[in-house]
ROKOL-544469 format. One record per residue (C-alpha): x, y, z. Coordinates in steps of 0.5 Angstrom, whole numbers, padded with zeros to 4 digits, always signed. Example, Ala and Ser with C-alpha at 12.3 -4.5 7.8 and 13.67 -1.06 7.14 Angstrom:
REM residues 2
+0025-0009+0016
+0027-0002+0014
This chain:
REM residues 1147
+0445+0389+0473
+0438+0389+0476
+0433+0395+0475
+0429+0393+0482
+0435+0393+0487
+0432+0393+0494
+0439+0395+0496
+0440+0401+0492
+0436+0408+0491
+0433+0408+0484
+0435+0415+0483
+0442+0416+0485
+0444+0408+0485
+0447+0409+0492
+0448+0403+0496
+0443+0403+0502
+0440+0398+0508
+0433+0395+0505
+0427+0399+0509
+0431+0405+0509
+0427+0412+0508
+0428+0417+0505
+0435+0416+0502
+0441+0418+0506
+0444+0421+0500
+0439+0424+0495
+0433+0424+0500
+0428+0421+0496
+0422+0418+0500
+0422+0410+0499
+0416+0408+0503
+0410+0411+0500
+0405+0409+0495
+0408+0412+0489
+0415+0408+0491
+0411+0402+0491
+0409+0403+0484
+0415+0405+0482
+0418+0398+0485
+0413+0394+0481
+0415+0397+0475
+0422+0396+0476
+0420+0388+0477
+0416+0388+0471
+0422+0391+0467
+0427+0386+0470
+0422+0380+0467
+0422+0383+0460
+0429+0384+0460
+0430+0377+0462
+0425+0375+0456
+0429+0379+0451
+0435+0375+0453
+0432+0369+0452
+0430+0371+0445
+0437+0373+0444
+0440+0366+0446
+0435+0362+0442
+0436+0366+0436
+0444+0365+0437
+0443+0358+0438
+0439+0357+0432
+0444+0361+0428
+0450+0356+0429
+0451+0350+0424
+0448+0343+0427
+0452+0337+0426
+0450+0332+0421
+0445+0327+0423
+0447+0320+0426
+0446+0313+0422
+0439+0311+0422
+0438+0304+0426
+0436+0298+0423
+0429+0297+0422
+0425+0294+0427
+0418+0291+0427
+0412+0295+0428
+0411+0298+0435
+0404+0298+0438
+0400+0304+0437
+0402+0309+0442
+0398+0310+0448
+0393+0316+0448
+0396+0322+0452
+0392+0328+0454
+0394+0334+0450
+0400+0338+0453
+0398+0345+0455
+0402+0350+0451
+0406+0355+0455
+0410+0361+0452
+0417+0360+0451
+0419+0367+0454
+0415+0365+0461
+0419+0358+0461
+0426+0361+0460
+0424+0366+0466
+0429+0366+0471
+0427+0363+0478
+0429+0370+0481
+0424+0374+0476
+0419+0369+0477
+0419+0370+0485
+0420+0377+0484
+0413+0378+0480
+0409+0372+0484
+0411+0374+0491
+0415+0371+0496
+0419+0364+0495
+0415+0358+0496
+0415+0353+0502
+0421+0348+0502
+0418+0342+0498
+0413+0346+0494
+0413+0345+0487
+0414+0352+0483
+0408+0351+0479
+0403+0346+0482
+0398+0343+0478
+0391+0346+0480
+0387+0341+0484
+0380+0339+0481
+0374+0341+0486
+0370+0336+0489
+0367+0332+0484
+0362+0326+0483
+0367+0321+0483
+0370+0324+0490
+0364+0324+0493
+0362+0317+0491
+0369+0314+0493
+0369+0318+0500
+0362+0315+0502
+0364+0308+0500
+0371+0309+0504
+0367+0311+0510
+0362+0305+0509
+0367+0300+0509
+0371+0303+0515
+0365+0303+0519
+0364+0296+0516
+0371+0294+0518
+0370+0297+0525
+0363+0293+0526
+0366+0287+0524
+0372+0287+0529
+0367+0288+0534
+0362+0283+0532
+0365+0277+0528
+0372+0277+0531
+0371+0272+0536
+0368+0267+0532
+0373+0267+0527
+0379+0262+0527
+0386+0264+0526
+0386+0263+0518
+0380+0268+0518
+0383+0273+0522
+0390+0272+0518
+0386+0273+0512
+0382+0279+0514
+0389+0282+0517
+0393+0281+0511
+0389+0279+0505
+0384+0285+0505
+0389+0290+0507
+0394+0288+0501
+0389+0288+0496
+0387+0295+0497
+0394+0297+0497
+0395+0294+0491
+0389+0296+0488
+0391+0303+0490
+0397+0302+0486
+0393+0300+0480
+0389+0305+0480
+0395+0310+0481
+0397+0307+0474
+0391+0308+0471
+0391+0315+0473
+0385+0315+0477
+0386+0320+0483
+0380+0320+0487
+0380+0312+0487
+0387+0312+0489
+0386+0316+0494
+0380+0313+0497
+0383+0306+0496
+0389+0308+0500
+0386+0311+0505
+0381+0305+0506
+0388+0301+0506
+0391+0305+0512
+0384+0305+0516
+0384+0297+0515
+0391+0297+0517
+0389+0301+0524
+0384+0296+0525
+0389+0290+0523
+0393+0293+0529
+0387+0294+0533
+0385+0286+0532
+0392+0284+0534
+0391+0287+0540
+0384+0285+0541
+0386+0278+0540
+0392+0278+0545
+0398+0278+0539
+0400+0285+0542
+0400+0283+0550
+0406+0287+0552
+0403+0294+0549
+0398+0297+0553
+0391+0300+0550
+0392+0307+0552
+0400+0308+0551
+0404+0303+0547
+0398+0301+0542
+0397+0308+0540
+0405+0309+0539
+0404+0302+0534
+0398+0305+0531
+0401+0312+0529
+0408+0309+0527
+0405+0304+0522
+0400+0309+0519
+0406+0314+0519
+0410+0309+0515
+0405+0306+0511
+0402+0313+0509
+0409+0316+0508
+0411+0310+0503
+0404+0311+0499
+0405+0319+0499
+0413+0318+0496
+0410+0313+0491
+0405+0317+0489
+0410+0323+0489
+0415+0320+0485
+0410+0317+0480
+0409+0320+0473
+0402+0318+0473
+0400+0323+0478
+0403+0329+0481
+0401+0328+0489
+0396+0324+0493
+0393+0328+0499
+0390+0322+0503
+0396+0318+0505
+0399+0325+0507
+0394+0327+0511
+0394+0320+0514
+0401+0320+0515
+0400+0327+0519
+0395+0324+0523
+0400+0318+0525
+0405+0322+0527
+0400+0326+0532
+0397+0319+0534
+0404+0316+0536
+0407+0323+0539
+0400+0322+0544
+0402+0315+0545
+0409+0317+0547
+0406+0323+0552
+0402+0318+0555
+0408+0313+0556
+0413+0318+0558
+0413+0321+0565
+0418+0327+0563
+0414+0334+0564
+0418+0337+0559
+0416+0331+0554
+0413+0336+0549
+0419+0339+0548
+0422+0332+0545
+0415+0331+0541
+0416+0338+0538
+0423+0337+0536
+0420+0330+0533
+0415+0334+0529
+0420+0339+0527
+0424+0333+0524
+0418+0331+0520
+0417+0337+0517
+0424+0338+0515
+0424+0331+0512
+0417+0332+0509
+0419+0339+0506
+0425+0336+0503
+0421+0330+0500
+0416+0335+0497
+0410+0332+0501
+0406+0339+0502
+0400+0336+0506
+0404+0332+0510
+0409+0338+0511
+0403+0342+0513
+0400+0337+0518
+0406+0336+0521
+0407+0343+0522
+0400+0343+0525
+0402+0338+0530
+0408+0342+0532
+0404+0348+0533
+0400+0344+0538
+0406+0341+0542
+0409+0347+0542
+0403+0350+0545
+0403+0345+0550
+0410+0346+0552
+0409+0353+0553
+0402+0352+0557
+0406+0347+0562
+0411+0352+0563
+0407+0358+0564
+0402+0353+0569
+0408+0351+0573
+0409+0355+0580
+0415+0360+0580
+0421+0357+0582
+0428+0360+0585
+0435+0358+0585
+0437+0351+0583
+0429+0349+0583
+0429+0353+0576
+0433+0348+0573
+0431+0341+0576
+0423+0343+0577
+0422+0343+0569
+0420+0350+0568
+0427+0352+0565
+0427+0347+0560
+0420+0348+0558
+0420+0355+0557
+0427+0356+0554
+0425+0350+0550
+0419+0353+0547
+0423+0359+0546
+0429+0355+0542
+0424+0352+0538
+0420+0358+0536
+0427+0361+0534
+0429+0355+0530
+0423+0355+0526
+0424+0363+0525
+0431+0362+0522
+0430+0355+0519
+0424+0356+0514
+0424+0362+0509
+0418+0366+0512
+0417+0373+0511
+0421+0378+0514
+0416+0381+0519
+0414+0374+0521
+0421+0372+0523
+0422+0378+0527
+0415+0377+0530
+0417+0370+0532
+0424+0372+0535
+0421+0377+0539
+0416+0372+0542
+0422+0367+0543
+0425+0373+0547
+0419+0375+0551
+0419+0367+0553
+0426+0367+0555
+0425+0374+0559
+0419+0371+0563
+0423+0365+0564
+0429+0369+0568
+0423+0373+0571
+0420+0368+0575
+0425+0367+0580
+0423+0374+0582
+0415+0373+0583
+0416+0371+0590
+0420+0377+0592
+0415+0382+0592
+0413+0387+0587
+0419+0392+0589
+0424+0386+0586
+0419+0385+0580
+0419+0393+0578
+0426+0393+0579
+0427+0387+0574
+0422+0390+0569
+0426+0397+0569
+0432+0393+0567
+0429+0389+0562
+0426+0395+0559
+0432+0399+0559
+0435+0392+0555
+0430+0393+0550
+0431+0400+0549
+0439+0398+0548
+0437+0393+0543
+0433+0397+0539
+0439+0402+0539
+0445+0397+0538
+0442+0391+0534
+0442+0392+0526
+0435+0392+0522
+0431+0388+0522
+0432+0384+0528
+0432+0390+0532
+0425+0390+0532
+0425+0384+0536
+0426+0387+0542
+0419+0391+0541
+0416+0384+0544
+0419+0386+0551
+0414+0392+0551
+0409+0388+0556
+0415+0390+0561
+0414+0397+0559
+0406+0396+0560
+0407+0393+0567
+0412+0399+0569
+0406+0404+0566
+0401+0400+0571
+0406+0401+0576
+0406+0408+0575
+0399+0408+0575
+0398+0405+0581
+0403+0410+0585
+0399+0416+0581
+0393+0413+0584
+0396+0412+0591
+0398+0419+0591
+0391+0422+0589
+0388+0418+0594
+0393+0421+0599
+0392+0428+0597
+0384+0427+0597
+0385+0424+0604
+0388+0431+0606
+0383+0435+0611
+0380+0441+0608
+0384+0447+0610
+0386+0454+0609
+0394+0452+0610
+0398+0451+0604
+0403+0447+0608
+0399+0442+0611
+0403+0435+0610
+0400+0430+0605
+0397+0425+0609
+0393+0419+0608
+0393+0411+0607
+0400+0408+0605
+0402+0407+0598
+0401+0400+0595
+0409+0401+0593
+0414+0405+0595
+0414+0412+0592
+0422+0412+0590
+0420+0407+0584
+0416+0412+0580
+0422+0416+0577
+0426+0409+0575
+0419+0407+0572
+0418+0413+0568
+0425+0414+0566
+0425+0406+0563
+0419+0408+0559
+0421+0414+0556
+0428+0411+0554
+0424+0405+0551
+0419+0410+0547
+0425+0415+0545
+0429+0409+0542
+0423+0406+0538
+0421+0413+0536
+0428+0414+0534
+0429+0408+0530
+0422+0408+0527
+0423+0415+0523
+0429+0418+0524
+0427+0425+0520
+0421+0425+0524
+0425+0424+0531
+0429+0430+0529
+0423+0434+0527
+0420+0433+0534
+0426+0433+0538
+0424+0439+0542
+0417+0436+0543
+0421+0429+0546
+0425+0434+0551
+0419+0437+0553
+0416+0430+0554
+0422+0428+0558
+0422+0434+0562
+0414+0434+0564
+0415+0426+0566
+0421+0428+0570
+0417+0433+0574
+0411+0429+0574
+0415+0423+0577
+0418+0428+0583
+0411+0430+0584
+0408+0423+0585
+0414+0421+0589
+0413+0427+0594
+0405+0426+0595
+0407+0419+0597
+0411+0421+0602
+0409+0426+0608
+0411+0433+0604
+0407+0439+0604
+0401+0440+0600
+0405+0446+0597
+0410+0441+0593
+0406+0437+0589
+0401+0442+0587
+0407+0447+0585
+0411+0442+0581
+0405+0440+0577
+0403+0448+0576
+0410+0449+0574
+0410+0444+0569
+0403+0447+0566
+0406+0454+0566
+0412+0452+0563
+0409+0448+0557
+0404+0454+0556
+0409+0459+0556
+0413+0456+0551
+0407+0453+0547
+0409+0453+0540
+0404+0447+0538
+0397+0444+0540
+0400+0438+0543
+0404+0442+0548
+0398+0447+0549
+0394+0441+0551
+0399+0438+0555
+0399+0444+0559
+0392+0444+0560
+0392+0437+0563
+0398+0439+0568
+0394+0445+0570
+0388+0441+0572
+0392+0436+0575
+0395+0441+0579
+0389+0444+0581
+0386+0438+0583
+0392+0437+0588
+0391+0444+0591
+0383+0443+0592
+0384+0441+0600
+0387+0448+0601
+0382+0454+0599
+0388+0459+0599
+0392+0454+0595
+0386+0453+0590
+0385+0461+0589
+0393+0462+0588
+0393+0456+0583
+0387+0457+0579
+0388+0465+0578
+0395+0463+0576
+0392+0458+0571
+0387+0463+0569
+0393+0469+0568
+0397+0464+0564
+0391+0462+0559
+0389+0469+0558
+0397+0470+0556
+0397+0464+0551
+0390+0466+0548
+0394+0472+0545
+0398+0468+0539
+0392+0463+0538
+0386+0463+0533
+0380+0459+0531
+0379+0453+0536
+0385+0453+0540
+0383+0461+0542
+0376+0458+0544
+0379+0452+0548
+0384+0457+0551
+0379+0462+0553
+0374+0457+0556
+0380+0454+0560
+0381+0461+0563
+0374+0463+0564
+0373+0456+0568
+0379+0457+0572
+0377+0464+0574
+0370+0461+0576
+0373+0456+0580
+0378+0461+0583
+0372+0466+0585
+0368+0460+0588
+0374+0458+0592
+0375+0466+0594
+0367+0466+0597
+0369+0461+0603
+0375+0466+0605
+0370+0472+0605
+0364+0468+0608
+0359+0469+0603
+0353+0464+0603
+0353+0460+0596
+0346+0462+0594
+0348+0470+0594
+0355+0468+0591
+0352+0464+0585
+0347+0470+0584
+0353+0474+0584
+0358+0470+0579
+0352+0468+0574
+0350+0476+0574
+0358+0478+0573
+0359+0472+0568
+0353+0474+0564
+0355+0482+0564
+0362+0480+0562
+0359+0476+0556
+0354+0481+0554
+0359+0487+0553
+0365+0482+0551
+0361+0477+0547
+0366+0478+0541
+0372+0475+0545
+0372+0467+0546
+0370+0463+0551
+0363+0465+0552
+0361+0457+0552
+0365+0456+0558
+0362+0462+0561
+0355+0459+0560
+0358+0452+0563
+0361+0456+0569
+0354+0459+0570
+0351+0453+0570
+0355+0450+0575
+0354+0456+0579
+0347+0455+0579
+0347+0448+0581
+0352+0450+0587
+0347+0456+0589
+0341+0452+0588
+0339+0451+0596
+0332+0449+0594
+0327+0449+0588
+0325+0457+0589
+0333+0459+0589
+0334+0454+0583
+0328+0458+0579
+0330+0465+0581
+0337+0463+0578
+0335+0460+0572
+0330+0466+0571
+0336+0470+0571
+0340+0466+0567
+0335+0466+0562
+0334+0473+0562
+0341+0475+0561
+0342+0469+0555
+0336+0472+0552
+0339+0479+0552
+0346+0477+0549
+0342+0473+0544
+0338+0479+0542
+0343+0485+0543
+0348+0481+0539
+0343+0477+0534
+0346+0470+0536
+0342+0464+0535
+0346+0460+0540
+0345+0465+0546
+0338+0464+0544
+0338+0457+0544
+0341+0457+0551
+0336+0462+0554
+0330+0457+0551
+0334+0451+0554
+0335+0454+0561
+0328+0457+0561
+0325+0450+0561
+0329+0449+0567
+0327+0455+0570
+0319+0453+0569
+0320+0446+0571
+0323+0449+0578
+0318+0454+0579
+0312+0449+0578
+0315+0445+0583
+0316+0451+0588
+0309+0455+0588
+0303+0456+0583
+0305+0464+0583
+0312+0463+0581
+0310+0458+0576
+0305+0463+0573
+0310+0469+0573
+0316+0465+0570
+0311+0462+0564
+0309+0469+0563
+0316+0471+0562
+0318+0466+0558
+0312+0467+0553
+0314+0475+0553
+0321+0473+0551
+0319+0468+0546
+0314+0473+0543
+0319+0479+0543
+0324+0474+0539
+0319+0472+0534
+0318+0479+0533
+0325+0481+0532
+0328+0475+0529
+0327+0472+0522
+0328+0465+0519
+0330+0459+0523
+0330+0463+0529
+0323+0466+0528
+0320+0459+0527
+0323+0456+0534
+0321+0462+0538
+0314+0461+0535
+0314+0454+0537
+0317+0456+0544
+0311+0461+0546
+0306+0457+0543
+0308+0451+0548
+0310+0457+0554
+0303+0459+0553
+0300+0452+0553
+0303+0452+0560
+0301+0459+0562
+0294+0457+0561
+0294+0450+0564
+0297+0454+0570
+0292+0459+0570
+0286+0454+0570
+0290+0450+0576
+0290+0456+0580
+0282+0458+0578
+0280+0451+0579
+0278+0449+0572
+0276+0441+0571
+0282+0438+0567
+0278+0436+0561
+0275+0443+0560
+0282+0446+0560
+0284+0440+0555
+0278+0442+0550
+0280+0449+0550
+0287+0448+0549
+0286+0443+0543
+0281+0448+0540
+0286+0454+0541
+0292+0450+0538
+0288+0448+0532
+0286+0456+0531
+0293+0458+0532
+0295+0453+0526
+0289+0455+0522
+0291+0462+0522
+0298+0462+0522
+0301+0455+0519
+0308+0453+0519
+0312+0447+0520
+0314+0449+0527
+0307+0452+0529
+0304+0445+0527
+0309+0441+0531
+0309+0446+0537
+0301+0446+0537
+0301+0438+0536
+0305+0438+0542
+0301+0442+0546
+0295+0439+0544
+0298+0432+0545
+0300+0434+0552
+0293+0437+0553
+0290+0431+0551
+0294+0426+0556
+0292+0431+0562
+0285+0432+0560
+0284+0424+0559
+0287+0422+0566
+0283+0424+0572
+0287+0427+0579
+0288+0420+0581
+0291+0417+0575
+0285+0413+0572
+0284+0414+0565
+0277+0416+0562
+0276+0413+0556
+0270+0417+0554
+0274+0424+0554
+0280+0421+0551
+0275+0419+0545
+0272+0426+0545
+0279+0429+0545
+0282+0425+0540
+0276+0426+0535
+0276+0434+0536
+0284+0433+0534
+0282+0429+0528
+0277+0434+0526
+0282+0440+0527
+0287+0436+0523
+0282+0435+0517
+0280+0443+0518
+0287+0445+0517
+0288+0440+0511
+0282+0443+0508
+0284+0450+0509
+0291+0450+0507
+0292+0444+0502
+0285+0442+0499
+0289+0437+0495
+0289+0432+0501
+0297+0431+0504
+0299+0424+0505
+0303+0426+0511
+0297+0430+0514
+0292+0424+0512
+0296+0419+0516
+0296+0424+0522
+0288+0424+0522
+0288+0417+0521
+0292+0416+0527
+0288+0420+0531
+0282+0416+0528
+0285+0410+0530
+0286+0412+0537
+0279+0415+0538
+0277+0408+0536
+0281+0404+0541
+0279+0409+0546
+0271+0407+0544
+0273+0400+0545
+0270+0399+0552
+0263+0401+0549
+0261+0396+0543
+0256+0400+0540
+0260+0407+0540
+0266+0403+0537
+0261+0400+0532
+0259+0407+0530
+0266+0410+0530
+0269+0404+0526
+0263+0405+0521
+0265+0412+0520
+0272+0411+0519
+0271+0406+0514
+0266+0410+0510
+0271+0416+0510
+0277+0412+0508
+0273+0409+0502
+0271+0416+0500
+0278+0418+0500
+0281+0412+0497
+0276+0413+0491
+0276+0421+0490
+0284+0421+0491
+0288+0420+0484
+0295+0420+0488
+0298+0413+0489
+0302+0415+0495
+0295+0417+0498
+0292+0411+0496
+0297+0406+0499
+0295+0409+0505
+0288+0410+0505
+0287+0403+0503
+0290+0399+0508
+0287+0404+0513
+0280+0402+0511
+0281+0395+0511
+0283+0395+0518
+0277+0399+0520
+0273+0394+0516
+0276+0389+0520
+0274+0392+0527
+0267+0394+0524
+0266+0386+0523
+0269+0384+0530
+0264+0390+0533
+0258+0387+0529
+0260+0380+0531
+0260+0382+0539
+0254+0386+0538
+0250+0381+0535
+0253+0375+0540
+0256+0371+0534
+0262+0366+0536
+0269+0368+0535
+0271+0362+0530
+0265+0364+0526
+0266+0371+0526
+0273+0370+0524
+0271+0365+0518
+0267+0371+0515
+0272+0376+0516
+0277+0372+0512
+0272+0371+0507
+0271+0378+0507
+0278+0380+0506
+0279+0375+0501
+0273+0379+0497
+0277+0385+0498
+0284+0383+0496
+0281+0380+0489
+0278+0386+0487
+0283+0391+0490
+0290+0389+0487
+0295+0394+0491
+0301+0391+0495
+0300+0395+0501
+0292+0393+0501
+0295+0386+0501
+0300+0386+0506
+0295+0389+0511
+0289+0384+0509
+0294+0378+0511
+0296+0381+0517
+0289+0382+0519
+0287+0375+0517
+0293+0373+0522
+0290+0377+0527
+0283+0374+0526
+0285+0367+0526
+0289+0368+0533
+0283+0372+0536
+0278+0366+0533
+0282+0360+0535
+0286+0363+0542
+0282+0363+0548
+0286+0367+0553
+0282+0365+0559
+0275+0364+0562
+0270+0370+0561
+0265+0372+0566
+0258+0372+0564
+0252+0375+0568
+0247+0369+0569
+0241+0369+0574
+0245+0365+0579
+0250+0371+0579
+0257+0372+0575
+0259+0365+0572
+0266+0364+0568
+0265+0361+0561
+0270+0358+0557
+0278+0356+0559
+0285+0358+0556
+0288+0355+0550
+0288+0354+0543
+0282+0351+0539
+0286+0346+0534
+0280+0344+0530
+0278+0351+0528
+0285+0353+0527
+0286+0348+0522
+0279+0350+0519
+0281+0357+0519
+0288+0356+0516
+0285+0352+0510
+0280+0358+0509
+0287+0362+0509
+0290+0358+0504
+0284+0357+0500
+0284+0365+0500
+0291+0366+0498
+0291+0361+0492
+0284+0364+0490
+0288+0371+0490
+0294+0368+0486
+0289+0365+0481
+0285+0371+0480
+0292+0375+0479
+0297+0373+0474
+0302+0377+0477
+0301+0374+0484
+0302+0367+0482
+0308+0366+0486
+0303+0366+0492
+0300+0359+0491
+0306+0357+0494
+0304+0361+0501
+0297+0358+0500
+0300+0351+0499
+0304+0352+0505
+0298+0354+0510
+0294+0348+0507
+0300+0344+0509
+0301+0347+0516
+0293+0346+0517
+0294+0339+0515
+0300+0338+0520
+0295+0341+0526
+0290+0336+0524
+0294+0330+0524
+0297+0333+0531
+0290+0334+0534
+0289+0326+0532
+0295+0324+0536
+0299+0322+0530
+0306+0322+0532
+0310+0319+0527
+0314+0325+0523
+0314+0322+0516
+0307+0323+0516
+0308+0330+0517
+0314+0331+0512
+0314+0326+0507
+0307+0329+0503
+0310+0336+0502
+0317+0333+0501
+0314+0328+0495
+0311+0334+0492
+0317+0339+0493
+0321+0333+0489
+0316+0332+0484
+0316+0339+0482
+0323+0340+0482
+0324+0334+0478
+0319+0337+0473
+0322+0343+0473
+0329+0341+0472
+0327+0336+0466
+0323+0342+0463
+0329+0347+0464
+0336+0345+0463
+0339+0352+0466
+0336+0351+0473
+0341+0349+0478
+0338+0343+0482
+0340+0346+0489
+0334+0351+0489
+0329+0346+0486
+0331+0339+0489
+0334+0342+0496
+0328+0343+0500
+0325+0337+0498
+0331+0333+0499
+0332+0336+0506
+0325+0335+0508
+0325+0328+0506
+0331+0326+0510
+0333+0330+0515
+0327+0330+0520
+0328+0322+0520
+0335+0323+0523
+0334+0324+0530
+0330+0318+0531
+0335+0314+0527
+0340+0316+0531
+0336+0314+0537
+0335+0307+0534
+0341+0306+0529
+0339+0298+0527
+0331+0300+0527
+0327+0299+0520
+0327+0307+0520
+0335+0307+0519
+0335+0301+0514
+0329+0305+0510
+0333+0312+0511
+0339+0309+0508
+0336+0306+0502
+0333+0313+0501
+0340+0316+0501
+0343+0311+0497
+0338+0312+0492
+0339+0319+0492
+0346+0318+0491
+0346+0314+0485
+0340+0318+0482
+0344+0324+0483
+0350+0322+0480
+0346+0319+0474
+0342+0325+0473
+0348+0330+0474
+0344+0333+0480
+0348+0336+0486
+0342+0337+0491
+0340+0329+0492
+0348+0327+0491
+0350+0332+0496
+0344+0331+0501
+0344+0323+0500
+0352+0323+0502
+0352+0327+0508
+0346+0324+0511
+0349+0317+0509
+0355+0319+0513
+0352+0321+0519
+0348+0314+0519
+0354+0310+0518
+0358+0314+0523
+0352+0312+0528
+0353+0305+0527
+0359+0304+0530
+0357+0305+0538
+0351+0300+0536
+0355+0294+0533
+0351+0288+0535
+0350+0284+0529
+0353+0282+0522
+0347+0284+0518
+0350+0291+0519
+0357+0289+0517
+0354+0286+0510
+0350+0292+0509
+0355+0297+0510
+0360+0293+0506
+0356+0292+0500
+0354+0299+0500
+0361+0301+0501
+0363+0297+0495
+0358+0299+0491
+0359+0306+0492
+0367+0305+0491
+0366+0301+0485
+0361+0307+0482
+0366+0312+0484
+0372+0309+0480
+0368+0307+0474
+0366+0314+0474
+0372+0317+0474
+0375+0312+0469
+0370+0314+0464
+0372+0321+0465
+0379+0320+0464
+0378+0316+0458
+0373+0322+0455
+0379+0327+0457
+0384+0322+0453
+0380+0322+0447
+0378+0329+0447
+0386+0331+0447
+0387+0326+0442
+0382+0329+0437
+0385+0336+0439
+0392+0333+0437
+0390+0331+0430
+0392+0335+0424
């Protein structure tokens, strides 16, 4: 008996269908996390029970009497010493005695056919593998070059030798290496032999021995078949051998041979459905390879199978729609049905996961359904819709009739249901367009007119019924207990869908406007009247909105529908609470407002007066019934009413002012901060509209807002008080500006008054909100005061205003926080920088400002003891000091490059004596900016001369000075690194800057060879890496030698690829060989991998440019050398492992 039995309930042990939850007998849930944990525990119990039975069987066999031993054979001559074998891996007896079923239950699904139960773990990429792989690549490229250059110059004997002897030698050599248990050598040599086999066939074709085979057709078939047969034979030999478990290279080559042969057959064949034959052949190869336990060939053949299956599917889908007998003779039926059949066979034949099988069968069903849907493509959308209805109903029936798990394959036909959904959507949109085209009228019996629908309206009901049938069947089969729970909801969905279908159908025809509106209203009323769940209530609201939209062309019908919805929503509110009550009450308020607006045209009231009345009524209702739900909806309705009634900005200001007063009254009376927030927001809009209307109205509105905000400030407390304070400060600012505008006071003087007033307010009453509001008012005033009426900026006034603001900020710090707050110092510093920037038009003024700022920042930096403050002040005075130096250079007429050099020296001295990360970063940025302005000229400068204005200089970069300044910067960084031990890593940055300076100097002197730029730093990096690796055995080679190897090899690749037979390519190849051999010898991965990659790129680049025998000799010699090194390396490793195993086996 098994504890973990998916066919029985773990509690009552009753038989059940796998996947059923809960148990039909005891109701135990079987699909949650606890059930999965219980199943895993039972699986573990089965494994332990199997081990206990194995121990019992071993004990019983040991207790049985053993037969007497047989007579000893006659003495034989002493045998040779036994070969040293690797030490076997010890495994527990219980693990080996476990049954395959138990092992599968623990490890997961069954392995793929042909894969061993416990495959040996393959080693990662090793040194022998790299050496052998690069050597094989070199030899293959050498073979291609030899075939292209030397073939015509050889006789029949030479050709035969090259075709047979070398290929046979490498094949035999691979067998010998397999006998010696050298995996990398075996795979590399056999892969080389298969490559030479392909070259042999190409040589036969080139010599005319295969005159009957075309290059593009039969030749590919011959090559593919030959490589497939040879690769499969080598793979079977390696698989059956006891020396190695498997060889991967020949299997991959065999899979490539299958692909090549099938491509050749595709080129030969004229059948449109040939990919079906190719897919069947690939499927046969997959089955045979899996039976022969050739995993790599199996996977490769599966990739080939997938490719041709996709080609088969694409061809079938790309064919035009056929009808009648053309469906069979035109090729579409064999293509698509063949693709479906192949997919189904793969799903049923191979032990794939259950979900994958069901998905594949479902896709095959979808393909088959599309095949038989194609004849209807030419018959129009009506026929296609009918076909989609039939297919969707068939899918629903299959979901109900088929057993598990195959019933879920029918869900692949869901795209037909999606198409029906699109059809319903198109019909719904057509009905909406027809309703929108109805002229606005008071009559509810006007016929629905408009453009004809895109589809016949009678298709709506069948499409909806098919969609609902499929959805109901899916819900029933996926979770039957949930279906029983939600059965009333399902009925309501079907009822709503049916009535909605009737409404859409009526709108698609010339039915009265009353019919679709009342049908939708009936659905909404029914759902809301018997609403017991939130989804049903939400659906009622949506249907009500749709009914209201359908009734909009008629004012009378709109009033009736809106008031009915408002009444039903008010009735539904009684049994609700929380968010549901709020949303339903809001719905009632919105529909009531809409009904009132629809009533206004019937009683002939102008819209601005109607808006005033509606806003006032909504505000009074909210004021006296604030505790009821829906006041946010009242606010939104009032906002919409204001938007409708605002015929001009004056009426907008009046309406917004009324709303502000009402909202403030609500907030003060009921002490509700949200209402006060609404009042503040609406008040901003009222002030804006009043400003656009007239000055008198704007002043009145700002005074009203100030008075309201002061009242709230005096009455409220806490956060509301803070917000009100900020509000009346801003309102007061607006009032002052408006009064100054009416009194015709100049803007700069007004700005000075406002800035001083804001500072005085903060000095008297300091709080975060007060500071923020005062800062905002001061900032706006500075902007308004600095810009003239015409929009021009007065930089002098801007500097003065910023200076006043900075003085007020410092005064606030000294008044309230003598210990100097870092955040407020930052604000004061920013104001100072702004003042400095505004004064840049006057060099002398800017010099004075920069000097004052530098002195002040240095004083603060020296007096404060807070590190956070120092981290702000030190970068500040470095920036201002740099600006002071530049201003001094401008006043003294010092050239920009000379000034930049002096500034770099000054910054070097500063950073040497001021060790602070923020100061160092700021100095680095300042130095970079200094180098830019010292070497880059953005254009000619206009200089006044006795002869008139003259343009001096030109745009461009002064490369000599750039090199000098970068050298100074590198020396400065190196000096900083030497002066401070903790900054020694900055020496690399200094060396980098000097290298860049050297490159710029070389480029300026017209040096075009890349190696002049890359080799000096590459040699330095490689030398540093070698020394570091020699001194520290724990350091990895990739970070130490990787940059140097990259810089030495990679920059030369583009030039070498342009001219593969140049001296640069030869030198680069020799360097790659040196890196490969040196890295392998010293056991450093960086030079080995880098040299191998670059050498592979160079070797592949030799094939298109094969022109002389020297390429063949060089590549062949290098390939043989690397192949020899890789094989001997692997042999030594193998001997070492055998010796280690022998020593471990000694007792």
